[in-house]
N, C-alpha and C positions, 0 to 999 in steps of 0.2 A: 861686320857691317853685310855683306856681300855673302849669303850661302847658293842663293841661285838667281842667273840672270838670264833674261831672254834674250836672244837677239835675232829682229824680225827682218827677213831678207826677201827682196823681189827678185836675187838674179842679178841686178844691174852692177855693172861697175862701182858704182858710188857707194855701195852697202861691203865691198870688200875690205876699205879701211875701217868700217866698223867694227867688223864680223874680227880685222886683227886688236883693234882695242879691246873688244869683248874677253877675248881670248886672255889678251894681259892682265885685263883687271882679274878673271877666274883666277888665271896662277896665283895671282899676287893676294889674293883671299881665300885660294882654294875651293872656289865654289864649283856649281855645276852650271853650265851653259844648256840652253834648251834654244836650238835655232829651228825656229818657227817660219814658217811659208804659207801665205794666205791665198787660194786661189780667189780672185774676185770672178766670180759669173757674170757681174751686172753685165759683163762684156758679150756673154755670151747667149743671154736672155732676147736681146732685141735682133737676133741673126736671122734668116730663115732656118728651118729644120731640119732641113737637107746639110746644112755647115754645121749643126751642134756639135755633133760627134766629133767629129772634125777636130774642132776648135778646143774643145773639151782634153783630148787628147793630147793636144798641142800642151794647153797648162799643165795638165798632169805630169808631161813630158820637163816642162820646164822649172815645174816644182819641185822635179829629181834633181835635177840639173844643178839647182839653186843649191838644196841640199847637200848634193855630195859633194859641191866645191866646199860646202865650210868643215864638212866630215875629213875632205882630204886638206885642209889647210890645217886642221888642228892635229892628224896623223902627221904631218911634217915636224911637229914642235919635238923640241926636245923631252920632253916630258907632257905629253897629251893630256889634257884636261877631260874631268866627267864630263860627256857630250848625249844631248838627246835630242832629237827630231820630232818633229810634227808637222802636218800640213793639216789647213782648216781653210775652211770654205765657206766664203760671205763676204761682207765689208771689211775691207784690211783694217780699218782702226778699230773698228769696233768687235772684230776678230785677236786683235793684237792685245788689247785692254783684257777681253773677255780671258783667255789666255794667262796672262799673269795674274786674273784674281781666281782662275782656277787651280794652277799650280802654288799659288801662293809666294809669288816670285820677289825677287828684294832688290830688283832694278828690271830698266829694259835699255836696251841699245838698239839703235839703227841710224842710217843714212839718212842724211836732209835732202837727199835728191833721188827719187827711182823713176821705172820709166814711165812715167805717165808725164813726162815733161821736166825738160833743164830750165831752173829760174835763177837768174845768179845771186837774189838779193832776197828770198822768200826760203821760209821753208816747202818744204813738199807740202802737199795737201794732207795726206796721211801722217805725217809726222808732227804736224802741225794739231791734228785731231788728237792724235797718242798726248802729246805732251799737255793738251787739254784737259783731258778726261781722265790719265792715266792713275791712278792711287797711288802710284810708289815712283822713286826719281827715274826719269828720262835722260839718258846718254844720248844727244845726238851728234854725229860726225860726219862733220864736211871733208869730201874729199878733194882733197888738195889739187891744186890744177898742175 
């Protein structure tokens, strides 16, 4: 049923459980996981020009750390699963759905709350947009308190 699953990460603590669930799902279905980080440059554009390069570099470092954390988590498994990594630039929900379509994924997993804010009773705005627009099943994983 699942051959290719995308796990979207922003590097936040709330995503770690989603990654664990995705790796477990992939192991059970012998699926490939694509770890995707989206650099949201909408935070960069309004900044003064002299700060943009520093902020872009920080975002690039953040993306590397988020992806590396998933790679390391996979490597600690007794039987690591096949893992691809990707970084895209743009609006997160749009890029996640676009990536899912581009690779013809069977599903996508993500945390319910990310870096943009903690909401105790609502899906995060990115997760909500993905759920509403994604053509494949979306697994949203709530971080346990």
